N, C-alpha and C positions, 0 to 999 in steps of 0.2 A: 257384287253385294254378297249376301249370305247364301251359302249353298251347302253347308255341312249338315249331315243327318242328325236328327233328333234335337235340333235347336228349338227351344220354346220361344214363340213369337207372340206378342200381344198387340192388339189393336184397341186403343183406348179413346173413348169419346170424351169431349170436354170443350173448354173454351180456348185451349192451346193445342198446337200440333202443326206439323209440317203441311198437312193436307186439309184444305177448306172444303166443307161439304157443299156441293152444288145441288144435290137432290138425294133424298132418302125415300125409297119407295118400297112398300110392302107388297111382294109379289104373291106370296102364299103364307097362310098361317099368321101367328102372332107377330105384331110389329116390334120394332126397336124404337125406343124414344128418340125424338129428334136431337140433333147435336150440331154445333157450329163447326167443329174440327175433329180430326182423327190423328192421333199420333201412333207411331209404330215403334215397338221396342223389342229387345232381345232379353230373355230371361223372365223371371217372375215380375208381374206388374206390381208397382207400389200402389197401395190404396190412395186414391185422390178423392177427397170429399166433394170436389166439384165435377168429377167425371160422371157422365150419364150411364155409361156401360163400358165393360172391358171384355173382349173376346180373346181367348187363347187358342193357339194351335201349335202343332209340332210338325216340323219338316220331316218327311219320311220317304221311304222308297216308293216308287211308282207301283201301285197295287194291281192295276188291271192292264198294264202295258207290257207288250212283248219286248224282247231285246232289240229287235229291228225298229220298232216304234220309238223306243227310248233313244236309240242312236240317231234317228231322224230328228226327234225333238231336240236333242243336245246340239246337233249340227245347225239347227235353224233358230233356236231360242236365243233372243238377245238378252243382255244382262239387264237386271232391274237397276233403276237409278240413272238411266240415260238422261242427259240434260233436256233433250227434245221431248221426252215423254212426261209432259207436265200435266197429263190427265190420268186418272186412275179409277178403278172400281173395286170395291170390296163387296163380294157376294157370299154371305154366309148361307149355307144350305143344310137342311136336315132331310133325310130320307125316311120313309115309312118302315114300320116293323116288318112289313111284307118284303121289302127290299133286303133287309138284313137276314130274313129267314131263308132266302134263296141260297143255294150252294154257290160257292165261288165261281165255278165254271158257268153257271147260268147268269150271274151278275156280269161276268166278262162278256158273254154273248149279247146281253142287252146293251151293255156299255159300248162295245165296239162293233161287233158283227151287225147288229140291228140299228143301233143309234149312231154309230160312226163318230163317237165323241172325239177320239184322238185324231182321226182323219180330218174331221171338220176343223179342229184346232190348228192342225198343221197348215191348212190353207191360209191362215191369217198370220203366220209367222213370216218374217220377223217384225211385222208392223206392230203386233200386240204381244208384249211379254207377259208371262203369267207365272204364278207360284201357288202351289196347293199346300194348305196346312190342314192336318188331320186333328180333329177335336173330340171325336166320339169317345175315344179311350180316356180322355181327360175329364169326362163328366160335364162337358160344356153344353150349352143350350143348342149348339149346332154341331153337325157331324163334320162339316168341311168349311173352311174359310178360304175362298179363292181370291187372290189378289192379281189384278191386271194393271199394266201401265202401257200408255200409248200417247203418241203426239196428238194434238187437237185435230189435225187433218185426218186422223184415222178413227175418229169417234163414230162415224157412220158405219165403218167396217166392224167396229166393236159391237154396235147395236145389231148388225146383221148376224154376227157370230152368236151372240146371246139368243137372238130370236130362233136361229136354227137349232141350237141345243135345246131350248125350251119346247120346241115342236117335236122333239124326238120321243121315242118310247121310254127312254130312261127317265124323262121328266114326269112321267105318270107316277113315279115313286117319290117325288119331292113333296113333302108336306109342309115345309117351312122354307121360305126364301125371302131375303131382303136384298135390294139392289141399292148400293150406296155409291153415288158418283162423286168424284173428288177432283179438285184442282190443286196443284202444288202451290203453296204460298210463295210469294216473291221474297 
């Protein structure tokens, strides 16, 4: 699937789309309006009067990841769009002004040395594929849009992964999060 840098990706809510919404849960902060489906596109989203919302993000370099961690991720990360991965989650997240005020090295220390974000994620590869989209620089309502894909039999592992990350020090800086669970339409 898509892996080239700086590609603009949009997730659009509406009555049409490859992914049917199974659950949309507000974890922290303001909610997103409910929707039936989510479509994913590359490039600018075209306005759709029937869409409930559209979120945009850019694929970018890994910002808090060392070269060794990036190599381990690349070696284990399965491709998106695998036929057996008929379940997905879109998790938009915004962090607080306090997070963004920290120097880069302190954010890295919280992210990996203390919260073990990458280390925890590696434990769930290759069962769960993921792709991070950066939105903060685009003026979007969320800082990050994280897309996950997995087979139905790995849904419990995904729940465990998310619970572990949410229990970490890093999540104290999350002020808005929505958890959207999806199933690929037949």
